[in-house]
TIRO-2110 file (N, C-alpha, C; in Angstrom, 1 decimal):
// TIRO-2110
-53.1, -26.6, -86.1, N, 1, A
-52.8, -27.8, -86.0, CA, 1, A
-53.9, -28.4, -85.2, C, 1, A
-55.0, -29.1, -85.3, N, 2, A
-55.8, -30.0, -84.6, CA, 2, A
-54.6, -31.3, -83.7, C, 2, A
-54.8, -31.3, -82.2, N, 3, A
-54.1, -32.3, -82.0, CA, 3, A
-54.5, -33.6, -81.8, C, 3, A
-53.2, -34.5, -81.9, N, 4, A
-53.6, -36.0, -81.9, CA, 4, A
-54.3, -36.2, -80.2, C, 4, A
-55.3, -37.7, -80.7, N, 5, A
-56.4, -37.3, -79.6, CA, 5, A
-55.4, -38.0, -78.7, C, 5, A
-55.7, -37.7, -77.2, N, 6, A
-55.2, -37.6, -76.4, CA, 6, A
-53.7, -37.4, -75.9, C, 6, A
-53.6, -36.1, -76.8, N, 7, A
-52.9, -34.8, -76.2, CA, 7, A
-53.4, -33.5, -76.0, C, 7, A
-52.6, -33.0, -75.2, N, 8, A
-53.1, -31.5, -74.7, CA, 8, A
-51.9, -30.2, -74.9, C, 8, A
-52.2, -29.5, -76.0, N, 9, A
-50.8, -28.7, -76.6, CA, 9, A
-51.0, -27.7, -75.4, C, 9, A
-51.5, -27.1, -74.5, N, 10, A
-51.8, -26.5, -73.8, CA, 10, A
-51.1, -26.7, -72.2, C, 10, A
-50.1, -27.7, -72.0, N, 11, A
-49.9, -28.0, -71.2, CA, 11, A
-48.5, -29.3, -71.6, C, 11, A
-47.4, -29.3, -70.5, N, 12, A
-46.8, -31.0, -70.7, CA, 12, A
-47.4, -32.0, -70.1, C, 12, A
-46.8, -33.3, -70.8, N, 13, A
-47.5, -34.3, -70.5, CA, 13, A
-47.4, -34.5, -69.2, C, 13, A
-48.3, -35.1, -68.4, N, 14, A
-48.4, -36.2, -67.2, CA, 14, A
-47.6, -37.1, -67.0, C, 14, A
-46.7, -37.9, -65.9, N, 15, A
-46.2, -38.9, -66.1, CA, 15, A
-46.9, -39.5, -64.7, C, 15, A
-47.9, -40.7, -64.6, N, 16, A
-48.2, -40.6, -63.5, CA, 16, A
-47.6, -42.1, -63.2, C, 16, A
-46.9, -42.6, -62.0, N, 17, A
-46.3, -43.3, -61.2, CA, 17, A
-47.3, -44.0, -60.2, C, 17, A
-47.8, -45.9, -60.6, N, 18, A
-48.1, -46.3, -59.3, CA, 18, A
-47.5, -47.4, -59.0, C, 18, A
-46.9, -47.3, -57.7, N, 19, A
-46.6, -48.4, -57.1, CA, 19, A
-47.2, -49.0, -56.3, C, 19, A
-47.2, -50.6, -55.7, N, 20, A
-47.9, -51.0, -55.0, CA, 20, A
-47.5, -53.0, -54.7, C, 20, A
-47.5, -53.2, -53.6, N, 21, A
-46.8, -54.2, -53.1, CA, 21, A
-47.8, -55.0, -53.9, C, 21, A
-47.1, -56.0, -53.6, N, 22, A
-47.9, -57.6, -54.5, CA, 22, A
-48.9, -57.6, -54.0, C, 22, A
-50.7, -57.9, -54.4, N, 23, A
-51.5, -58.5, -53.8, CA, 23, A
-52.5, -56.9, -53.3, C, 23, A
-52.1, -55.9, -53.7, N, 24, A
-53.0, -54.5, -53.4, CA, 24, A
-54.3, -54.6, -54.0, C, 24, A
-54.2, -55.0, -55.4, N, 25, A
-55.5, -54.9, -56.0, CA, 25, A
-54.9, -53.7, -57.2, C, 25, A
-53.7, -53.7, -57.8, N, 26, A
-53.0, -52.5, -58.4, CA, 26, A
-53.8, -52.8, -60.2, C, 26, A
-53.5, -54.0, -60.6, N, 27, A
-53.7, -54.3, -61.8, CA, 27, A
-55.4, -54.0, -62.0, C, 27, A
-56.3, -54.4, -61.1, N, 28, A
-57.6, -54.1, -61.2, CA, 28, A
-57.9, -52.8, -61.4, C, 28, A
-57.1, -52.0, -60.6, N, 29, A
-57.3, -50.3, -60.9, CA, 29, A
-56.5, -49.5, -61.6, C, 29, A
-55.5, -50.3, -62.5, N, 30, A
-55.1, -50.0, -63.6, CA, 30, A
-56.1, -49.8, -64.8, C, 30, A
-56.7, -50.9, -64.9, N, 31, A
-57.6, -51.7, -65.7, CA, 31, A
-59.2, -50.5, -65.9, C, 31, A
-59.0, -50.4, -64.5, N, 32, A
-60.5, -49.7, -64.8, CA, 32, A
-59.7, -48.0, -64.6, C, 32, A
-59.1, -47.5, -64.3, N, 33, A
-58.4, -46.0, -64.5, CA, 33, A
-58.3, -45.9, -65.9, C, 33, A
-57.5, -46.6, -67.0, N, 34, A
-57.4, -46.8, -68.3, CA, 34, A
-59.0, -46.3, -69.1, C, 34, A
-59.8, -47.4, -68.5, N, 35, A
-61.7, -47.1, -69.0, CA, 35, A
-61.8, -46.2, -68.3, C, 35, A
-61.7, -44.9, -67.8, N, 36, A
-62.2, -44.0, -67.4, CA, 36, A
-61.5, -43.1, -67.4, C, 36, A
-59.8, -43.0, -67.9, N, 37, A
-58.9, -42.4, -69.0, CA, 37, A
-58.7, -42.7, -70.2, C, 37, A
-59.4, -42.9, -71.2, N, 38, A
-58.9, -43.8, -72.6, CA, 38, A
-58.1, -42.7, -73.5, C, 38, A
-57.5, -41.7, -72.7, N, 39, A
-56.7, -40.8, -73.4, CA, 39, A
-55.1, -41.1, -72.9, C, 39, A
-55.1, -41.5, -71.7, N, 40, A
-54.0, -42.0, -70.8, CA, 40, A
-53.2, -43.2, -71.7, C, 40, A
-52.1, -43.3, -71.8, N, 41, A
-51.3, -44.4, -72.4, CA, 41, A
-50.8, -45.0, -71.5, C, 41, A
-50.9, -46.3, -71.3, N, 42, A
-50.0, -47.5, -70.5, CA, 42, A
-48.6, -47.7, -71.1, C, 42, A
-47.3, -47.2, -70.4, N, 43, A
-46.1, -48.0, -70.5, CA, 43, A
-45.8, -49.2, -70.7, C, 43, A
-45.5, -49.2, -71.8, N, 44, A
-45.0, -51.2, -71.7, CA, 44, A
-43.7, -51.6, -71.5, C, 44, A
-43.5, -51.9, -70.2, N, 45, A
-41.9, -52.1, -69.6, CA, 45, A
-41.4, -53.4, -70.1, C, 45, A
-39.8, -53.1, -70.7, N, 46, A
-39.1, -54.5, -71.0, CA, 46, A
-38.6, -55.0, -69.6, C, 46, A
-38.4, -56.5, -69.7, N, 47, A
-38.5, -57.7, -68.9, CA, 47, A
-37.4, -58.8, -69.3, C, 47, A
-36.6, -59.1, -68.5, N, 48, A
-35.9, -60.0, -68.9, CA, 48, A
-36.6, -61.1, -68.6, C, 48, A
-37.8, -61.6, -67.8, N, 49, A
-38.4, -62.7, -67.0, CA, 49, A
-39.1, -63.4, -68.5, C, 49, A
-39.6, -64.9, -68.2, N, 50, A
-40.6, -65.0, -69.1, CA, 50, A
-42.1, -64.9, -68.7, C, 50, A
-42.7, -64.7, -70.2, N, 51, A
-43.9, -64.4, -70.3, CA, 51, A
-44.8, -65.7, -69.0, C, 51, A
-45.9, -65.0, -68.3, N, 52, A
-46.4, -66.0, -67.9, CA, 52, A
-47.8, -66.7, -68.4, C, 52, A
-48.6, -67.3, -68.4, N, 53, A
-49.7, -68.0, -69.0, CA, 53, A
-50.3, -67.0, -69.7, C, 53, A
-50.7, -66.2, -68.7, N, 54, A
-52.1, -65.2, -69.5, CA, 54, A
-51.3, -64.1, -69.7, C, 54, A
-50.2, -64.0, -70.1, N, 55, A
-49.5, -62.4, -70.3, CA, 55, A
-49.3, -62.4, -71.9, C, 55, A
-49.1, -61.1, -72.4, N, 56, A
-49.2, -60.9, -74.3, CA, 56, A
-48.0, -60.4, -74.4, C, 56, A
-46.7, -60.7, -75.2, N, 57, A
-46.1, -59.8, -75.4, CA, 57, A
-46.6, -58.2, -75.9, C, 57, A
-45.9, -57.5, -75.5, N, 58, A
-46.2, -56.6, -76.4, CA, 58, A
-47.1, -55.8, -75.9, C, 58, A
-48.4, -56.4, -74.9, N, 59, A
-49.0, -55.9, -74.3, CA, 59, A
-48.8, -55.5, -72.5, C, 59, A
-48.6, -56.7, -72.3, N, 60, A
-48.6, -56.8, -70.9, CA, 60, A
-46.4, -56.4, -70.5, C, 60, A
-45.9, -57.1, -71.6, N, 61, A
-44.2, -56.3, -71.3, CA, 61, A
-43.7, -56.9, -72.8, C, 61, A
-42.6, -56.0, -72.7, N, 62, A
-41.9, -57.0, -73.9, CA, 62, A
-40.9, -57.8, -73.1, C, 62, A
-41.1, -58.7, -73.9, N, 63, A
-40.0, -60.1, -73.0, CA, 63, A
-38.6, -59.8, -74.2, C, 63, A
-37.3, -59.6, -73.5, N, 64, A
-36.2, -60.0, -74.5, CA, 64, A
-35.4, -60.5, -73.3, C, 64, A
-34.2, -60.5, -74.0, N, 65, A
-33.0, -61.3, -73.2, CA, 65, A
-32.2, -60.4, -72.6, C, 65, A
-31.3, -61.5, -71.5, N, 66, A
-30.7, -60.5, -70.8, CA, 66, A
-29.6, -59.7, -71.7, C, 66, A
-29.1, -60.2, -72.7, N, 67, A
-28.0, -59.5, -73.2, CA, 67, A
-28.7, -58.7, -74.1, C, 67, A
-30.2, -58.4, -74.8, N, 68, A
-30.4, -57.6, -75.2, CA, 68, A
-30.7, -56.3, -74.3, C, 68, A
-31.5, -57.0, -72.8, N, 69, A
-31.8, -55.4, -72.2, CA, 69, A
-30.4, -54.5, -71.6, C, 69, A
-29.4, -55.7, -71.8, N, 70, A
-27.7, -54.8, -71.4, CA, 70, A
-27.5, -54.0, -72.7, C, 70, A
-27.7, -54.2, -73.7, N, 71, A
-27.5, -53.6, -74.8, CA, 71, A
-28.0, -52.1, -75.1, C, 71, A
-30.0, -52.4, -74.4, N, 72, A
-30.1, -51.3, -74.5, CA, 72, A
-30.1, -50.5, -73.8, C, 72, A
-30.3, -50.6, -72.3, N, 73, A
-29.5, -50.1, -70.8, CA, 73, A
-28.3, -49.1, -71.4, C, 73, A
-27.0, -50.2, -71.9, N, 74, A
-25.8, -49.3, -72.2, CA, 74, A
-26.1, -48.0, -73.4, C, 74, A
-27.1, -48.3, -74.0, N, 75, A
-27.1, -47.2, -75.0, CA, 75, A
-28.4, -46.3, -74.6, C, 75, A
-28.6, -46.4, -73.0, N, 76, A
-29.7, -44.8, -72.7, CA, 76, A
-30.9, -45.2, -72.9, C, 76, A
-31.4, -46.3, -73.3, N, 77, A
-33.1, -46.6, -74.4, CA, 77, A
-33.8, -46.5, -72.5, C, 77, A
-33.2, -46.6, -71.4, N, 78, A
-34.5, -46.5, -70.8, CA, 78, A
-34.4, -45.8, -69.2, C, 78, A
-35.4, -44.6, -69.3, N, 79, A
-35.8, -43.9, -68.2, CA, 79, A
-35.2, -44.3, -67.2, C, 79, A
-35.8, -45.7, -66.4, N, 80, A
-35.1, -46.0, -65.6, CA, 80, A
-35.3, -47.3, -65.4, C, 80, A
-34.9, -48.2, -64.8, N, 81, A
-34.4, -49.9, -65.2, CA, 81, A
-34.0, -50.6, -63.5, C, 81, A
-34.1, -51.7, -63.0, N, 82, A
-34.5, -52.3, -61.7, CA, 82, A
-34.4, -53.6, -61.6, C, 82, A
-33.1, -54.2, -60.9, N, 83, A
-33.7, -55.8, -60.9, CA, 83, A
-34.5, -55.9, -59.6, C, 83, A
-35.3, -56.6, -60.0, N, 84, A
-36.4, -57.3, -59.2, CA, 84, A
-36.6, -58.9, -59.3, C, 84, A
-36.2, -59.4, -57.7, N, 85, A
-35.9, -61.0, -57.9, CA, 85, A
-35.8, -61.9, -59.3, C, 85, A
-34.5, -61.3, -58.8, N, 86, A
-33.8, -61.8, -60.2, CA, 86, A
-33.8, -61.3, -61.7, C, 86, A
-34.9, -60.7, -62.1, N, 87, A
-35.1, -60.2, -63.3, CA, 87, A
-34.8, -58.6, -63.0, C, 87, A
-34.4, -58.3, -64.6, N, 88, A
-34.3, -57.3, -64.9, CA, 88, A
-35.9, -56.6, -65.7, C, 88, A
-36.3, -55.2, -65.0, N, 89, A
-37.1, -54.2, -65.6, CA, 89, A
-37.1, -52.6, -66.0, C, 89, A
-37.5, -52.4, -67.5, N, 90, A
-37.1, -51.0, -67.8, CA, 90, A
-37.8, -50.4, -68.3, C, 90, A
-38.3, -49.1, -68.2, N, 91, A
-39.2, -48.2, -68.8, CA, 91, A
-38.5, -47.7, -70.2, C, 91, A
-39.1, -47.4, -71.2, N, 92, A
-38.5, -47.1, -72.4, CA, 92, A
-38.6, -45.6, -72.3, C, 92, A
-37.6, -44.9, -72.5, N, 93, A
-37.2, -43.4, -72.3, CA, 93, A
-37.9, -42.9, -73.1, C, 93, A
-37.7, -42.7, -74.4, N, 94, A
-38.5, -42.4, -75.6, CA, 94, A
-39.9, -42.0, -76.0, C, 94, A
-40.7, -43.2, -75.0, N, 95, A
-42.1, -43.1, -75.1, CA, 95, A
-42.5, -41.7, -73.9, C, 95, A
-41.6, -41.2, -72.8, N, 96, A
-41.5, -40.5, -71.9, CA, 96, A
-41.0, -39.6, -72.1, C, 96, A
-40.1, -39.1, -72.9, N, 97, A
-39.7, -38.0, -73.5, CA, 97, A
-40.5, -37.2, -74.4, C, 97, A
-41.1, -38.0, -75.3, N, 98, A
-42.0, -37.5, -76.2, CA, 98, A
-43.6, -37.5, -75.7, C, 98, A
-44.1, -38.1, -74.7, N, 99, A
-45.2, -37.9, -73.9, CA, 99, A
-44.8, -36.2, -73.3, C, 99, A
-44.1, -36.2, -72.9, N, 100, A
-43.8, -35.0, -71.9, CA, 100, A
-44.1, -33.4, -72.9, C, 100, A
-43.5, -33.8, -74.0, N, 101, A
-42.9, -33.1, -74.8, CA, 101, A
-44.5, -32.6, -76.0, C, 101, A
-45.6, -33.7, -75.6, N, 102, A
-47.0, -33.5, -76.7, CA, 102, A
-47.8, -32.8, -76.2, C, 102, A
-47.7, -33.0, -74.4, N, 103, A
-49.1, -33.0, -73.8, CA, 103, A
-49.9, -34.4, -73.4, C, 103, A
-49.1, -35.6, -73.9, N, 104, A
-50.1, -37.0, -73.7, CA, 104, A
-50.0, -37.6, -72.3, C, 104, A
-50.3, -37.9, -71.5, N, 105, A
-50.0, -38.5, -70.1, CA, 105, A
-49.9, -39.8, -70.2, C, 105, A
-49.0, -40.3, -69.2, N, 106, A
-48.6, -42.0, -69.4, CA, 106, A
-48.8, -42.5, -68.1, C, 106, A
-49.4, -43.8, -67.8, N, 107, A
-49.1, -44.6, -66.4, CA, 107, A
-48.1, -45.3, -66.4, C, 107, A
-47.5, -45.1, -64.9, N, 108, A
-46.1, -45.8, -65.2, CA, 108, A
-46.4, -47.1, -64.1, C, 108, A
-46.5, -48.5, -64.4, N, 109, A
-46.6, -49.4, -63.5, CA, 109, A
-45.9, -49.7, -62.9, C, 109, A
-44.7, -49.1, -62.2, N, 110, A
-43.0, -49.6, -61.2, CA, 110, A
-43.0, -49.6, -60.3, C, 110, A
-41.7, -50.3, -59.5, N, 111, A
-41.6, -50.3, -58.4, CA, 111, A
-40.7, -49.3, -57.9, C, 111, A
-40.7, -49.1, -56.3, N, 112, A
-40.0, -48.4, -55.8, CA, 112, A
-38.9, -47.9, -56.1, C, 112, A
-38.1, -48.8, -56.7, N, 113, A
-36.5, -48.3, -57.0, CA, 113, A
-36.9, -47.2, -58.4, C, 113, A
-38.1, -48.1, -59.3, N, 114, A
-38.0, -46.8, -60.9, CA, 114, A
-38.3, -45.5, -60.4, C, 114, A
-39.1, -45.6, -59.1, N, 115, A
-39.8, -44.4, -59.2, CA, 115, A
-38.7, -43.3, -59.1, C, 115, A
-38.6, -43.7, -58.0, N, 116, A
-37.4, -42.8, -57.6, CA, 116, A
-36.5, -42.2, -58.7, C, 116, A
-36.1, -43.2, -59.3, N, 117, A
-35.4, -42.7, -60.7, CA, 117, A
-35.9, -41.8, -61.6, C, 117, A
-37.3, -42.7, -62.1, N, 118, A
-38.2, -41.4, -63.0, CA, 118, A
-38.3, -39.9, -62.0, C, 118, A
-38.5, -40.1, -61.2, N, 119, A
-38.9, -38.6, -60.3, CA, 119, A
-37.8, -37.6, -60.5, C, 119, A
-36.4, -38.6, -60.3, N, 120, A
-35.4, -37.7, -60.3, CA, 120, A
-35.1, -37.0, -62.0, C, 120, A
-35.3, -37.6, -63.3, N, 121, A
-35.0, -37.6, -64.3, CA, 121, A
-36.3, -37.2, -65.1, C, 121, A
-37.2, -36.6, -64.5, N, 122, A
-38.6, -35.7, -64.8, CA, 122, A
-39.3, -35.0, -63.8, C, 122, A
-38.4, -34.3, -63.1, N, 123, A
-38.7, -33.7, -61.6, CA, 123, A
-40.7, -32.9, -62.0, C, 123, A
-40.4, -32.5, -62.9, N, 124, A
-41.6, -31.5, -63.1, CA, 124, A
-43.0, -32.4, -63.8, C, 124, A
-42.7, -33.0, -64.3, N, 125, A
-43.5, -34.1, -65.5, CA, 125, A
-44.4, -35.1, -64.0, C, 125, A
-43.3, -35.9, -63.6, N, 126, A
-43.9, -37.0, -62.8, CA, 126, A
-44.2, -36.8, -61.0, C, 126, A
-45.5, -37.5, -61.5, N, 127, A
-46.3, -37.6, -59.9, CA, 127, A
-46.1, -39.0, -59.4, C, 127, A
-46.0, -39.5, -58.1, N, 128, A
-45.8, -40.3, -57.5, CA, 128, A
-46.9, -41.0, -56.7, C, 128, A
-47.9, -42.2, -56.6, N, 129, A
-49.0, -42.3, -56.1, CA, 129, A
-48.1, -43.7, -55.7, C, 129, A
-48.7, -44.2, -54.1, N, 130, A
-48.2, -45.1, -53.4, CA, 130, A
-49.5, -46.0, -53.3, C, 130, A
-50.0, -47.1, -53.6, N, 131, A
-51.3, -47.9, -53.6, CA, 131, A
-51.1, -48.7, -52.2, C, 131, A
-51.7, -48.9, -51.1, N, 132, A
-51.2, -49.4, -50.1, CA, 132, A
-52.5, -50.6, -49.6, C, 132, A
-52.4, -51.5, -48.7, N, 133, A
-53.2, -51.9, -48.4, CA, 133, A
-54.0, -51.6, -47.1, C, 133, A
-55.0, -51.9, -47.0, N, 134, A
-56.0, -51.8, -45.6, CA, 134, A
-55.1, -52.0, -44.3, C, 134, A
-54.3, -52.9, -44.3, N, 135, A
-53.7, -53.5, -43.1, CA, 135, A
-52.7, -54.8, -43.7, C, 135, A
-52.1, -55.4, -43.0, N, 136, A
-51.1, -56.6, -43.1, CA, 136, A
-51.9, -57.7, -43.3, C, 136, A
-52.9, -58.2, -42.5, N, 137, A
-53.6, -59.6, -42.1, CA, 137, A
-54.6, -59.5, -43.8, C, 137, A
-55.1, -58.0, -44.6, N, 138, A
-55.7, -58.0, -44.9, CA, 138, A
-55.0, -58.1, -46.4, C, 138, A
-53.5, -58.0, -46.4, N, 139, A
-52.8, -58.3, -47.5, CA, 139, A
-52.4, -59.5, -47.7, C, 139, A
-52.2, -60.1, -46.3, N, 140, A
-51.9, -61.9, -46.4, CA, 140, A
-53.2, -62.5, -47.0, C, 140, A
-54.6, -62.0, -46.6, N, 141, A
-55.6, -62.6, -47.0, CA, 141, A
-55.5, -62.7, -48.6, C, 141, A
-55.4, -61.8, -49.1, N, 142, A
-55.4, -61.1, -50.7, CA, 142, A
-54.4, -62.3, -51.6, C, 142, A
-53.4, -62.2, -51.1, N, 143, A
-52.4, -63.3, -51.1, CA, 143, A
-52.4, -64.4, -51.5, C, 143, A
-53.0, -65.3, -50.2, N, 144, A
-53.5, -66.5, -50.1, CA, 144, A
-54.7, -66.4, -50.9, C, 144, A
-55.6, -66.1, -51.4, N, 145, A
-57.0, -66.0, -52.1, CA, 145, A
-56.6, -66.2, -53.3, C, 145, A
-55.3, -65.6, -54.0, N, 146, A
-54.8, -65.7, -55.5, CA, 146, A
-54.7, -67.0, -55.7, C, 146, A
-54.3, -67.5, -55.1, N, 147, A
-54.1, -69.2, -55.2, CA, 147, A
-53.2, -69.5, -56.1, C, 147, A
-52.0, -68.7, -56.1, N, 148, A
-50.7, -68.7, -57.0, CA, 148, A
-49.4, -69.5, -56.3, C, 148, A
-49.4, -68.5, -55.1, N, 149, A
-48.1, -68.7, -54.5, CA, 149, A
-47.8, -70.0, -53.0, C, 149, A
-47.0, -70.1, -52.9, N, 150, A
-47.2, -71.3, -51.5, CA, 150, A
-46.8, -70.2, -50.7, C, 150, A
-47.3, -70.6, -49.0, N, 151, A
-46.6, -69.9, -48.3, CA, 151, A
-45.0, -69.5, -47.7, C, 151, A
-44.6, -70.0, -48.2, N, 152, A
-42.6, -69.5, -48.8, CA, 152, A
-43.0, -68.3, -49.3, C, 152, A
-43.9, -68.1, -50.9, N, 153, A
-43.7, -67.1, -51.7, CA, 153, A
-44.4, -66.1, -51.3, C, 153, A
-45.7, -66.4, -50.3, N, 154, A
-46.2, -65.3, -49.8, CA, 154, A
-45.6, -64.6, -48.4, C, 154, A
-44.9, -65.2, -48.1, N, 155, A
-44.2, -65.0, -46.8, CA, 155, A
-43.0, -64.3, -47.0, C, 155, A
-42.5, -64.4, -48.7, N, 156, A
-41.4, -63.6, -49.1, CA, 156, A
-42.3, -61.8, -49.6, C, 156, A
-43.0, -62.1, -50.2, N, 157, A
-44.0, -60.8, -51.0, CA, 157, A
-44.0, -60.0, -49.7, C, 157, A
-45.0, -60.7, -48.4, N, 158, A
-45.2, -59.9, -47.3, CA, 158, A
-43.6, -58.8, -46.8, C, 158, A
-42.5, -59.7, -46.8, N, 159, A
-41.5, -58.9, -46.7, CA, 159, A
-41.0, -57.9, -47.4, C, 159, A
-41.2, -58.4, -48.7, N, 160, A
-41.0, -57.5, -49.4, CA, 160, A
-41.6, -56.0, -49.7, C, 160, A
-43.2, -56.4, -49.2, N, 161, A
-44.3, -55.0, -49.4, CA, 161, A
-43.7, -54.3, -47.8, C, 161, A
-43.4, -54.6, -46.9, N, 162, A
-42.7, -54.2, -45.5, CA, 162, A
-41.5, -52.9, -45.9, C, 162, A
-40.9, -53.7, -46.8, N, 163, A
-39.6, -52.6, -46.9, CA, 163, A
-40.4, -51.7, -48.4, C, 163, A
-41.3, -52.0, -48.9, N, 164, A
-41.8, -51.3, -50.0, CA, 164, A
-42.7, -49.8, -49.1, C, 164, A
-43.2, -50.2, -48.3, N, 165, A
-44.1, -49.5, -47.7, CA, 165, A
-43.4, -48.5, -46.6, C, 165, A
-41.8, -48.5, -46.7, N, 166, A
-40.9, -47.7, -46.2, CA, 166, A
-40.6, -46.3, -47.0, C, 166, A
-40.6, -46.7, -48.5, N, 167, A
-40.5, -45.9, -49.6, CA, 167, A
-41.5, -44.5, -49.5, C, 167, A
-42.2, -45.2, -49.0, N, 168, A
-43.7, -43.8, -49.2, CA, 168, A
-43.5, -42.9, -48.6, C, 168, A
-42.3, -42.4, -48.1, N, 169, A
-42.4, -40.7, -47.7, CA, 169, A
-42.0, -40.4, -49.0, C, 169, A
-40.9, -40.8, -50.2, N, 170, A
-40.9, -40.4, -51.1, CA, 170, A
-41.7, -39.8, -52.2, C, 170, A
-42.9, -40.5, -51.8, N, 171, A
-44.1, -40.4, -52.5, CA, 171, A
-45.1, -39.0, -52.6, C, 171, A
-45.7, -38.4, -53.6, N, 172, A
-46.3, -37.6, -53.8, CA, 172, A
-48.0, -38.0, -53.2, C, 172, A
-48.3, -38.9, -53.4, N, 173, A
-49.7, -39.0, -52.7, CA, 173, A
-49.7, -40.9, -52.3, C, 173, A
-50.7, -41.1, -51.0, N, 174, A
-51.2, -42.4, -50.8, CA, 174, A
-52.4, -42.7, -51.0, C, 174, A
-52.4, -43.8, -51.9, N, 175, A
-53.9, -44.1, -51.8, CA, 175, A
-54.1, -45.6, -51.0, C, 175, A
-55.1, -45.5, -50.1, N, 176, A
-55.6, -47.2, -49.5, CA, 176, A
-56.7, -47.7, -50.2, C, 176, A
-56.4, -49.2, -50.7, N, 177, A
-57.5, -49.9, -51.3, CA, 177, A
-57.9, -50.4, -50.6, C, 177, A
-58.9, -49.7, -49.8, N, 178, A
-59.7, -50.7, -49.1, CA, 178, A
-61.0, -51.2, -49.7, C, 178, A
-61.4, -50.3, -50.7, N, 179, A
-62.7, -50.6, -52.1, CA, 179, A
-62.4, -50.2, -53.0, C, 179, A
-62.6, -50.9, -54.0, N, 180, A
-61.8, -50.5, -55.4, CA, 180, A
-62.6, -49.4, -55.9, C, 180, A
-63.7, -49.1, -55.6, N, 181, A
-64.3, -48.0, -55.8, CA, 181, A
-64.1, -46.5, -55.4, C, 181, A
-63.9, -46.8, -54.3, N, 182, A
-63.5, -45.5, -53.6, CA, 182, A
-61.7, -45.3, -53.9, C, 182, A
-61.0, -46.4, -54.2, N, 183, A
-59.6, -46.3, -54.5, CA, 183, A
-59.6, -45.4, -55.8, C, 183, A
-60.5, -45.8, -56.8, N, 184, A
-60.3, -45.7, -57.9, CA, 184, A
-60.9, -43.8, -58.4, C, 184, A
-61.6, -43.8, -57.5, N, 185, A
-62.2, -42.3, -57.5, CA, 185, A
-61.5, -41.3, -56.8, C, 185, A
-60.1, -41.6, -56.1, N, 186, A
-59.2, -41.0, -55.3, CA, 186, A
-58.3, -40.9, -56.5, C, 186, A
-58.1, -42.3, -57.1, N, 187, A
-56.6, -41.6, -58.3, CA, 187, A
-57.3, -40.9, -59.1, C, 187, A
-58.7, -40.8, -59.6, N, 188, A
-59.2, -40.2, -60.6, CA, 188, A
-58.8, -38.8, -60.6, C, 188, A
-59.2, -38.6, -59.0, N, 189, A
-59.2, -36.9, -58.2, CA, 189, A
-57.9, -36.6, -59.2, C, 189, A
-57.1, -37.5, -58.2, N, 190, A
-55.4, -36.8, -58.3, CA, 190, A
-55.0, -36.6, -59.7, C, 190, A
-55.6, -37.0, -60.9, N, 191, A
-55.0, -36.8, -62.4, CA, 191, A
-55.5, -36.0, -62.3, C, 191, A
-57.1, -35.4, -62.0, N, 192, A
-57.5, -34.3, -62.4, CA, 192, A
-56.9, -32.7, -61.6, C, 192, A
-56.9, -33.1, -60.3, N, 193, A
-55.8, -32.2, -60.3, CA, 193, A
-54.8, -31.7, -60.6, C, 193, A
-54.0, -32.9, -61.1, N, 194, A
-52.7, -32.5, -61.5, CA, 194, A
-52.2, -32.2, -63.1, C, 194, A
-53.7, -32.7, -63.8, N, 195, A
-53.2, -31.6, -65.0, CA, 195, A
-54.2, -30.3, -65.0, C, 195, A
-54.4, -29.3, -63.5, N, 196, A
-54.5, -28.3, -63.8, CA, 196, A
-53.9, -27.5, -63.5, C, 196, A
-52.4, -28.2, -62.7, N, 197, A
-51.8, -27.0, -62.1, CA, 197, A
-51.2, -26.0, -63.0, C, 197, A
-50.6, -24.8, -62.1, N, 198, A
-49.8, -24.1, -63.3, CA, 198, A
-48.7, -24.0, -63.6, C, 198, A
-47.9, -25.4, -63.0, N, 199, A
-46.8, -25.5, -63.3, CA, 199, A
-46.7, -26.5, -64.6, C, 199, A
-47.5, -27.1, -65.2, N, 200, A
-47.3, -27.7, -66.3, CA, 200, A
-47.7, -26.9, -67.4, C, 200, A
-48.4, -25.8, -67.3, N, 201, A
-48.4, -24.9, -68.6, CA, 201, A
-47.4, -24.8, -69.5, C, 201, A
-47.2, -24.7, -70.4, N, 202, A
-45.8, -24.9, -71.2, CA, 202, A
-45.7, -23.1, -71.1, C, 202, A
-44.3, -22.9, -70.8, N, 203, A
-44.0, -21.3, -71.1, CA, 203, A
-44.6, -20.5, -72.1, C, 203, A
-44.8, -21.1, -73.4, N, 204, A
-45.2, -20.3, -74.4, CA, 204, A
-46.7, -20.0, -74.4, C, 204, A
-47.7, -20.4, -73.2, N, 205, A
-48.6, -19.9, -72.6, CA, 205, A
-48.9, -19.2, -71.9, C, 205, A
-48.1, -18.8, -71.1, N, 206, A
-47.7, -18.2, -69.8, CA, 206, A
-48.0, -16.5, -70.3, C, 206, A
-47.4, -16.2, -71.5, N, 207, A
-47.5, -15.0, -72.0, CA, 207, A
-49.1, -14.4, -72.3, C, 207, A
-49.6, -15.2, -73.6, N, 208, A
-50.7, -15.4, -73.7, CA, 208, A
-52.2, -15.6, -72.7, C, 208, A
-51.6, -16.0, -71.7, N, 209, A
-52.7, -16.2, -70.4, CA, 209, A
-52.9, -14.9, -69.7, C, 209, A
-51.2, -14.2, -69.4, N, 210, A
-51.4, -13.2, -68.9, CA, 210, A
-52.0, -11.9, -69.4, C, 210, A
-51.9, -12.1, -71.1, N, 211, A
-52.5, -10.6, -71.7, CA, 211, A
-54.2, -10.5, -71.4, C, 211, A
-54.8, -12.1, -71.4, N, 212, A
-56.2, -12.6, -71.6, CA, 212, A
-56.6, -11.7, -70.1, C, 212, A
-55.5, -12.2, -68.9, N, 213, A
-55.9, -11.6, -67.7, CA, 213, A
-56.2, -10.0, -67.4, C, 213, A
-55.4, -9.3, -68.5, N, 214, A
-55.3, -7.8, -68.2, CA, 214, A
-56.6, -7.2, -68.6, C, 214, A
-56.6, -7.7, -69.6, N, 215, A
-58.1, -7.4, -70.5, CA, 215, A
-59.7, -6.9, -69.6, C, 215, A
END
């Protein structure tokens, strides 16, 4: 039977976690990464916050009420969930379970709290990458250049970024986004290498592989 587009029955699916402080350039890199790897599925999280002007429900987030989020959480429908800036965010569990089984790779745009939960739930499939700014002054400059936040909000985002940086020791990789082209190439290299890891080969493939090597 022919595999569905974007799946690879020779291995388990890869769950790629990408975390970064605000202003690091994560949104731009995710967009370019998905264009480079169209077979990767971007997981759309659930959130209790209201959509912003440029956000489309179902594409950027699934926007739900706090009551609905609580019901989903109680039913075990989230692979991870976290409270960020007084709002709840959660990653749908069913998508990840199916992806791992079918050999489909999934990209998660989640914070350090969620990354820790996903790594614990999917220890073999999950790979975490922390996207870091080149320097604190540059991060502050990028946040100010967006023109969407006042000084108080920027100061809060800078403080959050410093706390997030402390969690970097729990990640598998760190990519410093000095220049988008270079950072994109490094992320692509991580994906290609992780897809070739022996540990991702499904058990039923190990026997035939050993037999072929003996010939």
